[in-house]
N, C-alpha and C positions, 0 to 999 in steps of 0.2 A: 443499416445504420444501427449502431449500438448506443444504448442509453447508459451513461456512466456516472454514478454517484461518487463524488470525491469528498471524503470525510478529512477534515483538517486541510482544507484547500488553500490556506495561506502559508503552509509550510514551504521551506525552501526547495524541497524535492518536488512537492506537489506543483508549484508554480511552473517549474520546467516541464513536468509531465502535461500540465494543462496546455502550454504553448505548443508542445509537440502533438497532442491529441487534436488541437485546433488546426495545426498546419498540415498534418499528414493523414488525417482520417476525416470521415464525415460524421463522427460520433456526436451526439448531443450530451452536453455536460450539465450536471447539477452540482454546483459547488456549495458545500455545507461547512460553515465555520462560525466561530463565536462572534467575530466582529467584521461585518462585510465592508466597513469603511477601509479595512486594510488592503483590500484587493485593488490592484491597479491595472489600467488598460484592458479591462474586460468589456469589450464593445462588440458583441456578436449576438445574432439571433439564435445561436446554438448553445447559449449558456443561460441557465437559470441559477440564482443565487438564493440560498436559504440560510438565514442567520439563526444558529441554534447550537446547542451543546449535545454531544453524542450521548450523554446520560439521560436526556429528555426523550424517553421512549415514544411518546405520542408524536412529537416533532420529528423524530428520526423515522418513525413508521410512515408519516406523511411524505417524507423525502424519498423513501424507498419504493413507493408505489410507482409502477411503470418502468423501473430500472432493470437493466440486464447485468450489470456489474457493479460491485462496490469496491472502491479502492480506498483503503484506510491508511492515513499518514498521520499518526497521532502520537502524542506524548502525555505523560501524566499517569493516572491510575489505569495502566493498560490492561490489567487482568479484568477489572470490572468493566471497562469499555468493551473488551472482547466479549464478555458475557452478554452485555447489553446488545451489541451489534449481532451476535450470532442469534440470540432470542428474537430480535426484531427481524432478522432475515427469515427465520422460520415462520414468524407470524405473517409475513407478507409474501412468502413462497419464493423468495429470492435465494439463488444458490451460489453464485459466482462471487468470490471474495479475494481480492489481492491485498495482503497484509504486510506492511513494512515493519521489519523486526531489526535485529542486529547480528552481525558476525559474533560468534563466541557463545551463543546461548546453549549449544550442545557440547561445549568444551572442545570444538572441533578445530581451533587454531593451534597448530603445533607450537609447543613450548610456552603457551599462555593459558592462564586461568583467570577469568575476569571476575570470579566470585560473585558476591551478592549484588553488585551494581547492575548486573544483567538480569536479576530475578523478575522484575516486571515483564521483560521481554520474554523470558522462559515460560512464565506462568501464563501470559497471553497466548503464546504459541501453543501451549498444552490445551488451553480452552479450544482453540480453533482446530487443532489436530483431533480432538476428541469429538468434534461435530462430524455431520455427514455432509458438510458443505463441499462444494467445488472450489476449495481454497488453493492459493499459492501463497506461501510465506516467502518473502524476500529477505535475506540476511546480508545486506551489503557491508563492505568494508567502510572505512572512514571516507566521508564525502570530499570530493574536491570540486573546484569550480572550473576544471579544465574544459575547454571547448572541444570536446572528443567524444566519440562513441567507440569505446574500446573496452570490451569486457568479456569475461568467461564466467561460467556458472559451475557450481559443484552441487551435488545432491547431499541430502541429510545422510550422515554416516561416512562421508568422504571428508578428508582433511581440507580445511579452508586454505586457499592459496592467496598469498599477498595480503596487503592491508588497505589499499586505497582504491577508490573508484569514483569516476565523475558523475555528478548529478545527471548529466545528459545521458550517460551510459545506462544508469538505473531507469531513467525516464523512457529510454528507448525500449527496454525490456517491459516496463509497465504497459506501454502502448501496445506492444505485440500481445501481451497477455490479456489485455482488455478487449481487443478486437479479433482474436483468434480463438474460437470456441475449441475447448478441449486441450489447449496448450498447457502443459505442466500442471494439470489438475491433481490435487492432493499431493503437491511437492512442496519441499522447503528448499530453497535454492540460495546457496552462498553466491554472492555477486562480487567480483574483484577485477581489477585491471591485470591482464596477463603479465607475468614477470618475464 
């Protein structure tokens, strides 16, 4: 059984991943979010809910104790959030991190330059890559709501293929990463629907 801490647990991608983790694994989940009233249909003895901000180091430290994996699905001041999460993981001895970023942070999308809009994603990925954590950074294409699991991945340094991918596909990869020790550790994966 794996203990998974989900930061930003009310995000649209996180909600799909939560459902899959509960349906397909025996993982114990800790859902961390600013406003727990936003959660819906969470009625299981495998879920603990903590209301808090990831910038609150003491609250975050409390949430990380006893966890095996941190899955971060965040928006906002991503660079500072990454610094806080990495530092708190060091403080609690937690090593495994799954971080959601964006395609284009390495200018790996052929024919496209996303400029400064992706700087928060670039900087947060840089913080994580400079750590000695067992991280996997996911760089998905644009999210769709298609009811399909159909994706491929590319490694950092390879051209990104395509533009879209379903939330369900990304969630499938998150679940595999969360419950499979050693899978894609210290990797940055582009995630897209095959063209």
